[in-house]
C-alpha positions in Angstrom: -40.5 75.0 162.6 -37.3 76.4 161.0 -34.3 77.7 163.0 -34.9 81.2 161.6 -38.4 81.1 163.2 -36.8 80.3 166.5 -34.4 83.2 166.2 -37.2 85.6 165.1 -39.5 84.5 168.0 -36.6 85.2 170.3 -36.2 88.7 168.9 -39.9 89.4 169.3 -39.9 88.1 172.8 -36.8 90.2 173.7 -38.5 93.3 172.4 -41.7 92.6 174.2 -39.8 91.9 177.4 -37.9 95.2 177.1 -41.2 97.1 176.6 -42.8 95.2 179.5 -39.8 95.9 181.8 -40.0 99.6 180.9 -43.6 99.6 182.2 -42.8 97.2 185.1 -45.3 94.8 183.7 -43.2 91.7 183.1 -45.3 89.3 185.2 -48.6 90.6 183.7 -47.4 90.2 180.2 -46.2 86.7 180.8 -49.6 85.8 182.2 -51.2 87.5 179.2 -49.1 85.6 176.7 -50.1 82.3 178.3 -53.8 83.3 178.2 -53.5 84.5 174.6 -51.8 81.2 173.5 -54.6 79.2 175.1 -57.4 81.4 173.7 -56.0 81.3 170.2 -55.1 77.6 170.1 -58.3 76.5 168.3 -58.4 79.4 165.9 -55.0 78.9 164.4 -56.2 77.6 161.0 -58.3 80.6 160.2 -55.7 83.0 161.6 -53.0 81.4 159.3 -55.2 81.4 156.2 -53.7 83.7 153.5 -57.1 84.9 152.2 -58.3 86.2 155.6 -57.5 89.9 155.7 -55.3 91.2 158.5 -58.1 93.4 159.7 -60.3 90.4 160.1 -57.6 88.4 161.8 -57.1 91.3 164.3 -60.8 91.4 165.0 -60.7 87.6 165.7 -57.7 87.9 167.9 -59.3 90.8 169.9 -62.5 88.8 170.3 -60.6 85.7 171.5 -58.5 87.5 174.1 -61.2 90.0 175.1 -60.7 91.1 178.8 -57.9 88.5 179.2 -54.9 90.5 178.2 -53.6 94.1 178.7 -52.9 96.7 176.1 -49.3 95.9 175.6 -49.9 92.2 174.9 -52.8 93.1 172.6 -50.5 95.4 170.7 -47.9 92.6 170.4 -50.5 90.2 169.1 -51.7 92.7 166.5 -48.0 93.3 165.5 -47.7 89.5 164.9 -50.8 89.6 162.8 -49.5 92.6 160.8 -46.1 90.9 160.2 -47.8 87.6 159.3 -46.0 85.9 162.3 -48.8 84.9 164.6 -47.7 81.3 164.4 -44.6 82.4 166.4 -46.7 83.1 169.5 -46.0 79.8 171.3 -42.2 80.1 170.7 -42.2 83.8 171.6 -44.2 83.0 174.8 -41.7 80.4 175.8 -38.7 82.7 175.1 -40.4 85.5 177.1 -40.9 83.1 180.0 -37.2 82.2 179.8 -36.2 85.9 179.8 -38.5 86.5 182.8 -37.0 83.5 184.7 -33.5 84.7 183.9 -34.2 88.2 185.3 -35.7 86.6 188.4 -32.5 84.4 188.9 -34.4 81.2 188.1 -33.1 78.6 185.6 -34.9 75.5 184.4 -33.0 72.3 184.1 -34.3 69.6 181.8 -33.4 66.3 183.4 -33.8 62.9 181.7 -33.4 59.8 184.0 -33.4 56.1 183.3 -35.3 55.5 186.5 -37.4 57.8 188.9 -35.4 60.0 191.2 -36.3 59.8 194.9 -36.7 63.1 196.9 -33.1 62.9 198.3 -31.6 62.6 194.8 -33.8 65.4 193.5 -32.7 67.7 196.4 -29.0 66.8 195.9 -29.2 67.4 192.1 -31.0 70.8 192.7 -28.4 71.9 195.2 -25.5 71.0 192.9 -27.0 72.7 189.9 -27.7 75.8 192.1 -24.1 75.9 193.3 -22.9 75.5 189.7 -25.2 78.1 188.1 -25.7 80.6 191.0 -29.4 80.5 190.2 -32.5 79.0 191.7 -33.1 75.8 189.8 -36.4 74.3 188.7 -36.1 70.7 187.6 -38.1 69.4 184.7 -37.6 65.6 185.1 -38.7 63.1 182.5 -38.1 59.3 182.6 -36.3 57.9 179.5 -35.6 54.1 179.7 -33.4 54.4 176.6 -30.7 56.0 178.8 -30.2 52.5 180.3 -28.8 54.1 183.5 -27.8 57.4 184.9 -29.1 60.8 183.8 -28.7 63.6 181.4 -29.0 67.3 182.4 -29.5 70.3 180.1 -29.2 73.7 181.8 -29.2 76.5 179.2 -26.4 75.7 176.7 -24.7 73.4 179.2 -25.3 69.6 178.9 -24.1 66.9 181.2 -24.7 63.4 179.9 -23.8 60.8 182.5 -26.1 58.2 181.2 -24.9 54.7 180.4 -26.1 55.2 176.8 -24.1 58.4 176.5 -21.0 56.7 178.0 -21.3 53.8 175.5 -21.7 56.3 172.6 -18.6 58.2 173.7 -16.6 54.9 174.0 -17.7 53.8 170.5 -16.7 57.2 169.1 -13.3 57.0 170.8 -12.7 53.5 169.5 -13.9 54.5 166.0 -11.5 57.5 165.9 -8.6 55.5 167.3 -8.2 57.5 170.6 
């Protein structure tokens, strides 16, 4: 997927979030988007085919999400079909979820560790990130043996790389640049 697709998906998500907020339906729409994404997963080839008319694609979308989504989400899906952007649904759904989490004061931290973290280390990391961000933190922890040791944390645009691999890379760059 191109960077421009990510930007466009973010714009669609922001517009949908604003419409949902105006109706106080943010949670419902988030649930609907997840249901729509799952329902349309197997039909993506026909929905992307250029020879299938938009009217037929809308009929297929309506049939796939029947009784699973509200009117606002259905209108959004039809808009994506009209604009030939239905393939942006997974990205838009993820961006929408991020917007909803931000509004609720929740942030997701992507954590990569060389070894598993015990419950105490998880708790301490969560507490420090909450103090740093001022938000409730949800950890998404993945093991990555290539880090050699330590961990890497990505929270929004902020990245902390305290892994041994990252330290070695920074040392190599420092030596290479003569600092």
